[in-house]
C-alpha positions as CSV (number, residue, x, y, z in Angstrom):
1,X,12.0,-12.1,-9.2
2,X,12.7,-8.7,-10.6
3,X,12.3,-5.6,-8.2
4,X,10.2,-2.6,-9.8
5,X,12.6,0.4,-10.6
6,X,11.1,3.9,-10.2
7,X,10.2,4.7,-13.8
8,X,8.1,1.2,-13.4
9,X,6.1,3.6,-10.6
10,X,6.5,6.8,-12.2
11,X,2.3,7.2,-13.5
12,X,-1.0,8.4,-12.4
13,X,-2.1,6.4,-9.8
14,X,-4.6,5.4,-11.1
15,X,-3.2,4.1,-13.8
16,X,-0.3,2.3,-11.2
17,X,-3.1,0.9,-8.6
18,X,-4.6,-2.0,-11.3
19,X,-0.6,-2.9,-12.3
20,X,-0.2,-3.0,-8.5
21,X,-2.4,-6.0,-8.1
22,X,-0.8,-10.0,-8.2
23,X,3.2,-7.8,-7.3
24,X,5.0,-9.5,-5.1
25,X,5.2,-7.2,-1.6
26,X,9.2,-7.9,-0.3
27,X,11.0,-7.1,3.5
28,X,13.9,-8.9,4.4
29,X,15.2,-8.8,7.8
30,X,18.2,-11.1,8.4
31,X,17.2,-13.9,7.9
32,X,14.2,-13.1,8.1
33,X,11.7,-12.6,4.7
34,X,8.1,-12.0,4.2
35,X,6.3,-12.5,0.8
36,X,2.1,-11.5,-0.1
37,X,1.1,-10.7,-3.0
38,X,-0.7,-7.4,-3.6
39,X,-4.4,-7.7,-3.5
40,X,-6.6,-4.6,-3.2
41,X,-5.2,-1.1,-4.0
42,X,-6.5,1.7,-4.2
43,X,-5.7,4.8,-5.9
44,X,-5.0,8.7,-4.8
45,X,-5.0,12.3,-6.4
46,X,-3.7,14.7,-4.6
47,X,-4.7,18.1,-5.5
48,X,-7.7,17.1,-7.4
49,X,-9.0,14.6,-4.5
50,X,-10.5,15.6,-1.4
51,X,-10.0,12.2,0.2
52,X,-6.0,12.8,-0.4
53,X,-3.7,13.6,2.0
54,X,-2.4,16.1,-0.3
55,X,-5.6,17.6,-1.2
56,X,-4.7,21.2,1.2
57,X,-1.3,20.4,-0.3
58,X,2.5,19.6,1.2
59,X,3.0,19.2,4.9
60,X,5.2,17.9,7.5
61,X,2.8,14.5,7.7
62,X,2.0,14.2,4.1
63,X,5.7,15.6,2.7
64,X,6.5,12.1,1.2
65,X,3.8,12.1,-1.7
66,X,5.4,14.7,-3.1
67,X,8.4,13.0,-3.9
68,X,9.6,10.6,-6.1
69,X,7.5,7.9,-7.0
70,X,8.5,4.5,-6.0
71,X,8.7,5.6,-2.3
72,X,6.8,4.1,0.5
73,X,3.8,6.9,2.7
74,X,2.8,5.8,5.9
75,X,1.0,7.3,8.3
76,X,-1.2,7.2,11.5
77,X,-5.0,6.7,11.9
78,X,-7.5,6.5,14.3
79,X,-5.0,7.3,16.9
80,X,-4.2,3.5,16.7
81,X,-3.2,1.7,13.1
82,X,-0.5,2.2,10.5
83,X,-1.2,2.5,6.7
84,X,1.1,2.2,4.1
85,X,0.4,3.3,0.3
86,X,3.0,3.7,-2.8
87,X,3.9,7.5,-4.4
88,X,3.5,7.3,-7.7
89,X,4.0,9.9,-10.7
90,X,2.0,13.2,-10.4
91,X,2.5,16.7,-12.0
92,X,5.2,19.3,-10.4
93,X,4.5,19.8,-7.1
94,X,1.5,17.9,-6.7
95,X,0.9,14.5,-5.3
96,X,-0.3,10.8,-5.8
97,X,-0.2,7.6,-4.3
98,X,-1.9,3.9,-4.0
99,X,-2.6,2.7,-0.4
100,X,-1.6,-0.5,0.1
101,X,-5.3,-2.2,1.3
102,X,-4.9,-5.8,1.4
103,X,-2.6,-9.2,0.2
104,X,-2.1,-13.0,0.5
105,X,1.0,-14.1,2.1
106,X,3.3,-16.1,0.8
107,X,5.9,-16.0,3.0
108,X,7.0,-15.4,6.7
109,X,3.4,-16.6,7.6
110,X,4.8,-17.1,11.4
111,X,6.3,-13.5,11.2
112,X,3.3,-11.9,10.5
113,X,1.0,-13.6,12.9
114,X,3.3,-13.0,15.8
115,X,3.6,-9.2,14.7
116,X,-0.6,-8.9,14.6
117,X,-0.5,-10.5,18.2
118,X,1.3,-7.4,19.8
119,X,1.3,-3.9,20.4
120,X,-1.6,-1.9,21.3
121,X,-4.4,-3.6,19.3
122,X,-3.9,-6.8,19.8
123,X,-4.7,-9.1,17.0
124,X,-5.5,-12.5,15.6
125,X,-6.7,-13.6,12.4
126,X,-8.2,-17.4,12.4
127,X,-7.2,-18.0,8.6
128,X,-4.1,-17.2,7.0
129,X,-6.0,-15.5,4.5
130,X,-7.2,-12.6,7.1
131,X,-3.2,-12.0,8.2
132,X,-3.7,-8.9,5.8
133,X,-6.7,-8.2,4.7
134,X,-7.3,-4.3,5.2
135,X,-4.5,-2.4,5.3
136,X,-3.8,-1.8,9.1
137,X,-3.5,-5.3,9.2
138,X,-0.7,-5.5,6.4
139,X,1.3,-2.8,7.9
140,X,1.2,-4.6,11.4
141,X,2.2,-8.0,10.1
142,X,5.3,-5.9,8.1
143,X,6.1,-3.4,10.9
144,X,5.3,-0.5,9.3
145,X,5.7,2.4,10.9
146,X,6.8,5.9,10.9
147,X,10.5,5.1,10.3
148,X,9.4,3.4,7.1
149,X,8.3,7.1,5.8
150,X,9.7,7.9,3.1
151,X,11.7,4.6,2.4
152,X,12.9,3.6,-1.0
153,X,10.8,0.5,-2.5
154,X,13.8,0.6,-5.5
155,X,16.4,-0.2,-3.3
156,X,17.1,-1.7,0.5
157,X,15.2,-4.5,3.2
158,X,11.6,-3.7,2.0
159,X,10.4,-3.9,-2.5
160,X,7.7,-4.7,-4.6
161,X,7.8,-7.1,-7.3
162,X,7.0,-9.0,-10.3
163,X,7.3,-12.9,-9.8
164,X,5.7,-13.2,-13.5
165,X,2.1,-13.1,-12.6
166,X,0.3,-10.8,-14.6
167,X,-1.8,-8.3,-12.8
168,X,-5.8,-9.2,-13.4
169,X,-7.3,-8.9,-16.8
170,X,-10.3,-7.5,-15.2
171,X,-9.5,-7.0,-11.9
172,X,-12.8,-5.8,-9.6
173,X,-13.5,-1.9,-9.2
174,X,-15.7,-0.6,-7.1
175,X,-15.6,2.8,-5.1
176,X,-13.2,3.8,-2.3
177,X,-14.4,2.3,0.8
178,X,-13.7,4.1,4.5
179,X,-14.0,7.7,2.8
180,X,-16.9,10.2,4.2
181,X,-19.6,11.3,2.1
182,X,-18.6,14.1,0.3
183,X,-14.6,13.5,0.4
184,X,-13.8,11.7,-2.7
185,X,-16.5,8.5,-1.8
186,X,-17.6,8.1,-5.0
187,X,-14.2,8.1,-7.2
188,X,-14.4,4.6,-8.3
189,X,-10.8,4.1,-7.7
190,X,-10.0,0.8,-5.5
191,X,-9.0,-2.3,-7.9
192,X,-9.0,-6.1,-6.1
193,X,-7.9,-9.5,-7.6
194,X,-11.5,-11.4,-9.0
195,X,-10.8,-14.1,-6.1
196,X,-10.5,-11.7,-2.9
């Protein structure tokens, strides 16, 4: 597998998002290796996008989004869940990111299951395909939290790889979900692999 480079991530979030489909998220922690194929993403476009955390400018919370492409931006939501985003390319002094909404587990399922049973929510999944079927589930299974905000995906223990599986030729495209009316809920910036 080839690790994705900084220049690969350096593109508009709406271009990057569908290209991330079928890429493999990998986490190595000693002998433990987790791998999952990305199957659902959403693009967020900084100052022009009212749904983006960067819409009102740079803050301590969202500063990673204004940095170099290829870093991980994590945030806490609803007082209980972490979510993970890939920082994309953006104009100077602006930001862009792609939310990792779902993935299909490939390796490390026992660890993923155990992590889904710990923490504040103590969730379980009846089927392996449901282990990573939402952004908070994905973050929990990979143990992503505040300590991973700003992590460089182009080096180190966590990265995104191309294993030769191309993005789907015709991904399913919809409006983003879970947004308030009038806050970017009409933008068709959510992509899914067709079989999901």
